[in-house]
C-alpha positions in Angstrom: 2.5 -20.2 7.3 -0.6 -20.6 5.1 -2.2 -17.9 2.8 -4.4 -15.5 4.6 -8.0 -16.7 4.3 -9.1 -13.2 3.6 -7.1 -13.5 0.4 -7.6 -17.2 -0.3 -11.4 -16.9 0.0 -11.7 -13.1 -1.3 -14.9 -12.7 -3.2 -14.3 -12.6 -6.9 -17.9 -11.3 -8.0 -20.6 -9.2 -6.3 -22.8 -12.4 -5.6 -20.1 -13.6 -3.2 -19.8 -10.1 -1.3 -22.1 -10.4 2.0 -23.8 -7.5 3.5 -24.4 -4.0 2.4 -26.7 -5.0 -0.4 -28.1 -1.4 -1.1 -24.5 0.1 -1.0 -23.3 -2.6 -3.6 -26.4 -1.8 -6.0 -25.4 2.0 -5.7 -21.9 1.1 -6.5 -22.8 -0.9 -9.7 -25.2 2.0 -10.8 -22.3 4.4 -10.4 -19.8 2.4 -12.4 -22.5 1.7 -15.1 -23.7 4.9 -15.6 -20.6 7.1 -15.2 -20.1 9.8 -17.9 -17.4 12.4 -18.3 -19.9 15.2 -17.8 -21.4 14.0 -14.6 -21.6 16.8 -11.8 -19.9 14.3 -9.3 -17.4 12.0 -11.2 -16.2 10.2 -7.9 -17.6 7.8 -5.5 -16.5 7.8 -1.8 -17.2 4.7 0.1 -17.0 5.0 3.9 -17.5 2.8 6.9 -15.6 0.9 9.6 -12.6 -1.4 8.6 -13.5 -4.9 7.3 -17.0 -4.1 6.0 -16.0 -4.9 2.4 -15.5 -1.6 0.9 -12.4 -2.4 -1.3 -13.3 -6.0 -2.1 -16.7 -4.7 -3.4 -15.0 -2.3 -5.8 -12.9 -5.2 -7.1 -15.9 -7.6 -7.3 -18.0 -5.0 -9.2 -15.3 -4.2 -11.5 -14.8 -8.1 -12.4 -18.6 -8.2 -13.1 -18.6 -5.2 -15.4 -15.3 -6.1 -17.0 -13.4 -3.4 -15.9 -9.6 -3.0 -15.0 -9.1 -1.7 -11.5 -6.0 0.6 -11.0 -5.4 0.9 -7.2 -3.5 3.6 -5.5 -3.2 3.6 -1.6 -3.5 7.1 -0.5 -1.3 6.6 2.5 1.5 5.6 0.1 1.1 8.4 -2.4 0.7 11.2 0.1 1.5 14.6 -1.6 0.5 16.8 -4.4 3.3 15.6 -6.7 3.0 12.0 -5.9 -0.8 12.0 -6.5 -0.6 13.8 -9.7 2.2 11.5 -11.0 0.6 8.3 -10.2 -3.1 8.7 -10.0 -3.2 11.6 -12.5 -1.8 9.6 -15.2 -3.7 6.5 -14.7 -6.9 8.7 -14.6 -6.3 10.2 -18.0 -4.8 7.3 -20.0 -6.8 4.5 -21.5 -6.4 0.7 -20.8 -4.0 -1.6 -22.5 -6.2 -4.7 -21.4 -9.1 -6.5 -23.3 -11.8 -5.1 -20.9 -14.4 -2.5 -21.2 -13.0 0.3 -19.2 -11.3 1.3 -16.1 -11.9 2.3 -12.5 -9.4 4.3 -10.4 -9.5 3.3 -6.7 -7.9 5.5 -4.4 -7.8 3.4 -1.0 -7.6 4.7 2.6 -7.8 8.4 2.1 -7.7 8.6 6.0 -3.9 8.2 5.5 -3.7 11.7 4.1 -2.6 14.0 7.3 0.1 16.1 8.5 2.5 18.6 6.8 4.1 15.9 4.4 0.6 15.4 2.7 0.2 19.2 2.0 -1.7 19.6 -1.3 -2.8 15.9 -1.3 -6.6 16.5 -1.0 -6.4 19.2 -3.7 -4.5 16.9 -6.0 -7.2 14.3 -5.7 -9.9 16.8 -6.5 -7.9 17.9 -9.5 -7.6 14.2 -10.6 -11.3 13.9 -10.2 -12.0 17.0 -12.3 -9.8 15.8 -15.2 -10.7 12.0 -15.2 -11.4 10.0 -18.0 -12.5 7.0 -15.9 -14.8 6.6 -12.9 -12.8 7.3 -9.6 -13.8 5.4 -6.2 -12.3 6.5 -2.9 -12.4 4.6 0.5 -12.4 6.0 4.0 -13.3 4.9 7.5 -14.2 8.5 8.6 -15.0 10.8 5.6 -16.3 13.5 8.0 -12.9 14.9 9.0 -12.5 18.5 8.3 -9.8 18.0 6.2 -12.0 16.1 3.5 -14.7 18.9 3.5 -13.8 20.2 0.0 -13.2 16.5 -1.3 -16.8 15.6 -0.3 -18.3 18.2 -2.6 -16.8 16.3 -5.6 -18.1 12.8 -4.5 -21.3 10.8 -4.1 -21.3 9.3 -0.6 -22.2 5.6 0.0 -22.1 4.3 3.6 -21.1 0.6 4.2 -22.4 -0.6 7.6 -20.9 -3.0 9.8 -21.5 -6.6 9.0 -24.1 -8.3 11.2 -23.2 -11.0 13.5 -25.6 -13.6 11.8 -23.9 -12.9 8.6 -20.4 -13.3 10.0 -21.3 -16.5 11.8 -22.5 -17.9 8.3 -19.4 -16.9 6.6 -17.1 -18.3 9.3 -19.3 -21.6 9.3 -18.7 -21.9 5.6 -15.0 -21.3 6.0 -14.6 -23.9 8.7 -16.3 -26.5 6.4 -14.2 -25.7 3.4 -11.0 -26.1 5.7 -12.6 -29.3 7.3 -12.4 -27.8 10.8 -15.1 -28.7 13.4 -16.2 -25.5 15.3 -18.8 -25.2 18.1 -21.7 -22.8 17.4 -20.6 -20.9 20.6 -17.1 -20.4 19.2 -18.6 -18.8 16.0 -21.0 -16.6 18.1 -17.9 -15.4 20.2 -15.7 -14.6 17.3 -18.6 -12.7 15.7 -19.3 -10.8 18.9 -15.5 -10.1 19.4 -15.1 -8.8 15.6 -17.8 -6.0 16.3 -18.9 -5.9 12.7 -15.3 -6.3 11.2 -15.7 -9.7 9.0 -12.0 -9.4 8.0 -11.0 -9.4 11.7 -13.4 -12.4 12.3 -11.9 -14.4 9.6 -8.3 -13.7 10.8 -9.4 -14.8 14.3 -10.8 -18.0 13.0 -7.7 -18.7 11.0 -5.3 -17.9 13.9 -7.3 -20.1 16.3 -7.2 -22.9 13.8 -3.6 -23.0 13.3 -2.5 -26.9 13.3 -6.2 -27.8 14.8 -8.9 -29.7 13.5 -11.5 -28.8 16.1 -12.3 -25.5 18.0 -14.0 -25.2 21.4 -14.8 -22.3 23.7 -11.6 -23.1 25.5 -9.5 -22.1 22.6 -11.4 -18.9 22.3 -10.8 -18.0 26.1 -7.0 -18.6 25.4 -6.9 -16.3 22.4 -7.4 -12.5 22.5 -7.3 -10.5 19.3 -6.9 -7.4 21.4 -3.4 -8.3 22.5 -1.8 -7.1 19.4 2.0 -7.2 20.2 4.3 -4.1 19.4 6.8 -4.7 16.6 9.7 -4.7 19.2 8.0 -7.5 21.2 7.8 -9.4 17.9 11.2 -8.9 16.9 12.7 -9.9 20.2 10.7 -13.1 20.3 11.5 -14.1 16.6 15.2 -13.7 16.8 15.4 -15.6 20.1 13.1 -18.5 19.2 14.3 -21.9 17.7 11.0 -23.3 16.9 9.6 -22.3 13.3 6.0 -22.7 14.3 6.4 -20.3 17.2 8.3 -17.7 15.0 5.4 -17.9 12.5 2.9 -17.5 15.1 4.8 -14.4 16.5 5.2 -12.7 13.1 1.4 -12.9 12.6 0.5 -11.4 16.0 1.4 -7.9 15.1 -0.5 -5.4 13.2 2.5 -4.0 11.3 2.2 -4.6 7.6 4.3 -7.5 6.4 6.2 -5.3 3.6 7.3 -2.9 6.5 8.0 -6.0 8.8 10.5 -7.0 6.2 12.3 -3.6 6.6 12.3 -3.9 10.4 13.9 -7.5 10.2 16.4 -6.3 7.6 17.5 -3.5 9.7 18.1 -5.5 12.8 19.8 -8.6 11.5 23.3 -7.3 12.3 22.1 -6.6 16.0 21.7 -10.3 16.5 24.1 -12.0 14.5 27.8 -11.5 14.3 29.3 -14.5 12.3 29.8 -13.8 8.4 28.1 -17.1 7.6 25.0 -16.3 9.8 24.9 -12.8 8.2 25.1 -14.3 4.8 22.5 -16.8 5.4 20.0 -14.4 6.9 20.3 -11.9 4.2 19.9 -14.6 1.7 16.6 -15.5 3.2 15.3 -11.8 3.6 16.4 -11.4 -0.2 14.5 -14.5 -1.2 11.4 -13.1 0.6 11.7 -10.0 -1.2 11.9 -11.7 -4.6 8.7 -13.7 -3.8 7.1 -10.5 -2.7 7.9 -8.9 -6.1 6.5 -11.6 -8.0 3.3 -11.3 -5.9 2.9 -7.8 -6.8 3.8 -8.2 -10.5 1.8 -11.3 -11.2 -1.0 -11.2 -8.5 0.2 -14.8 -7.4 -1.2 -14.5 -3.7 -0.3 -18.1 -3.2 3.4 -17.1 -2.6 2.5 -15.0 0.3 3.1 -18.0 2.7 6.8 -18.4 1.3 7.3 -14.5 2.2 6.3 -15.0 5.8 8.3 -18.3 6.2 11.5 -16.8 4.8 11.6 -13.5 6.3 10.7 -14.8 9.6 11.9 -18.5 10.4 14.2 -18.5 7.5 16.1 -15.4 9.0 15.9 -16.4 12.8 17.1 -19.9 12.3 20.2 -18.6 10.2 21.6 -17.9 13.7 23.8 -20.9 14.7 26.7 -19.5 16.6 25.7 -16.0 17.9 24.1 -16.1 21.5 20.8 -14.2 22.3 21.5 -10.8 23.9 19.6 -7.8 24.6 19.2 -5.6 21.7 18.1 -1.9 21.1 15.9 -2.4 17.9 16.6 0.5 15.2 13.8 2.0 13.2 14.4 1.1 9.4 17.1 3.6 8.1 15.7 3.8 4.6 12.6 5.6 6.1 14.8 8.2 7.8 16.9 8.7 4.6 13.7 9.2 2.6 12.8 12.0 5.0 16.0 13.5 4.7 16.2 13.6 1.0 12.5 14.5 0.4 13.2 18.0 -0.9 15.9 16.7 -3.3 13.9 14.0 -4.6 11.1 16.3 -5.0 13.0 18.6 -7.1 14.5 15.8 -9.2 10.8 14.7 -9.8 10.0 18.2 -11.1 12.9 18.1 -13.3 12.0 14.7 -14.6 8.3 15.7 -15.4 9.4 18.8 -17.3 11.8 16.6 -19.4 9.4 13.9 -19.9 6.7 16.4 -21.1 9.0 17.8 -23.8 10.8 14.7 -24.8 7.7 12.2 -24.4 9.1 10.2 -21.8 8.4 9.3 -18.1 9.6 11.3 -15.3 11.9 8.6 -14.2 13.2 8.3 -17.9 13.8 12.0 -18.0 16.0 11.9 -14.9 17.8 8.6 -15.8 18.6 9.2 -19.4 18.4 13.0 -20.0 19.6 14.6 -17.0 23.2 13.3 -17.0 23.7 15.0 -20.5 22.0 18.2 -19.2 24.4 18.4 -16.3 27.6 18.3 -18.9 26.0 20.8 -21.2 25.2 23.2 -18.4 28.7 23.1 -16.9 30.2 23.6 -20.5 28.0 26.3 -21.9 26.0 28.7 -19.6 24.4 30.3 -22.9 23.0 27.1 -24.4 22.2 26.2 -20.9 19.8 29.0 -20.4 18.0 28.5 -23.6 17.6 24.8 -22.7 16.4 25.9 -19.3 13.7 28.2 -21.0 12.6 25.7 -23.3 12.0 23.1 -20.6 10.6 25.7 -18.1 13.1 25.3 -15.4 12.9 27.5 -12.5 15.8 28.9 -10.7 15.9 26.3 -8.0 15.7 23.3 -10.5 18.7 24.8 -12.3 20.5 25.1 -9.0 19.6 21.3 -8.6 21.3 20.5 -11.9 24.5 22.6 -11.4 26.4 22.4 -8.3 28.7 25.2 -8.9 27.4 28.3 -7.9 29.6 30.2 -10.3 28.2 28.4 -13.3 24.8 28.7 -11.8 25.1 32.5 -11.6 26.1 32.5 -15.4 23.1 30.7 -16.4 20.7 32.9 -14.5 22.4 35.9 -15.9 22.1 34.4 -19.5 18.5 33.5 -18.8 17.5 37.0 -17.8 18.9 38.3 -21.1 16.9 35.8 -23.0 
C-alpha cells in the first residue's frame, strides 16, 4: 500500500494551504504577536473535519520557524496526564535551532466522560502558565463542557472547503500521479466529500489503486459511506489469500492503523494454531511495530506503507496450514488491562512526580530508579520512612501503595503523626 496522499502531499508552508485565507491570517497574527501577558494566551481553531486546522498550524509554524509540540487530547485525557505532558512542554524552552515553540492540543472533542474528569481544567491551567503560544483544535467548540475553556481562548472558525477548490486540488494530485480523470469524476468526489478535503483526497487515492484512468463508472462502484467495521475487516483479512485484496480491506475501515495493529495482534491465535504460523505472524506484526516506532521517532512517513503491508498481508499470509473458521473476535486485552490498573498507575505517577520534583528527575525515572530503594527502606525502618514521606509529601494512600504490609503501613503513619 502506498503512502497516504494526505501525508505525501501535505502542505509544508502556508502558501500551499487552500481555503480559509482569513483564518490563516488570524493564525499567523496570533503566533507572531503572542506575549506571556496577553489576556487570552491560547487559540481555538474550530470547524468540521478535513478543512485544514491541524495542517495549518504546522505550515504556519514552519514559515515562522517555530517548533510544534503536538498532543492529542483524546490520548492525554485526564488531569494528571495533561499536566505531565502538555504542562511540561508549555513551560520548557526548545532544544532545537528555531525561534520558539507552539503547543498544539489537537482534537479536544476527545475529552468526555468520567475518565476525563479534570481534563478541561488542566488545559486551562496549562494555558495560564504557558511560556509559549497554545493552539487547540475542535470540531464542535460549543459543547457545554468547553464553556470555561472558551473564555481563555481566541476563537477562529475554519469553514468547509468549497467544491471548486477541492476540484482544483484533486486535479493537481491526479496530474502528479499521472492519472487521467474525467471532470465529472472530480465533481462527484467533491460533492461526496461535503467540504472535507481530506476525505476527497482519500477517495481519489482509493479509486486510483492500480489504475491510470478514472471514469464515472468507477465512482458509482465506490461508496465512501460504506465504512466497514473492524470485525468485518478482520474476518476478510484473515481469510483472504490475495495481498491486494487484504490491503484494500485494511484501508476500508475508519479504525486508526495503530489501534488496528492491536486488534490484529490480539486475534492472531484465533486463526492460527501451528507454531510456525504463529511465529511468522508475530514476526510480521513485530516488524510493523518497529517501522511504526521509526516513523514516530524520525518522522519518516515514507515507511508507513511497510506498516500496512506487514500488519495485514504479512500476518494473514503467514497462515499456511490452519483452515479458515468462524472466530469470535476479541477486543484488545491491553486496553482492558489499562482500565483495570488505572488507579494503581495514577498513584505510581503521583509518587514519581513527587520523587522527580525533589530529586530532579522525570516521573518515570522516579518510579524506575528511586521507588525500589524506597520500598526496601520503608519496610526496614518505619521511622526513617516517615521522615522520607514528609520530605517527599507522600499522602497516606501513596504510602500504602509503596508498602503492601498493613502492619508496617500503620507504623509509618503513627511515626508520621508524631513528626
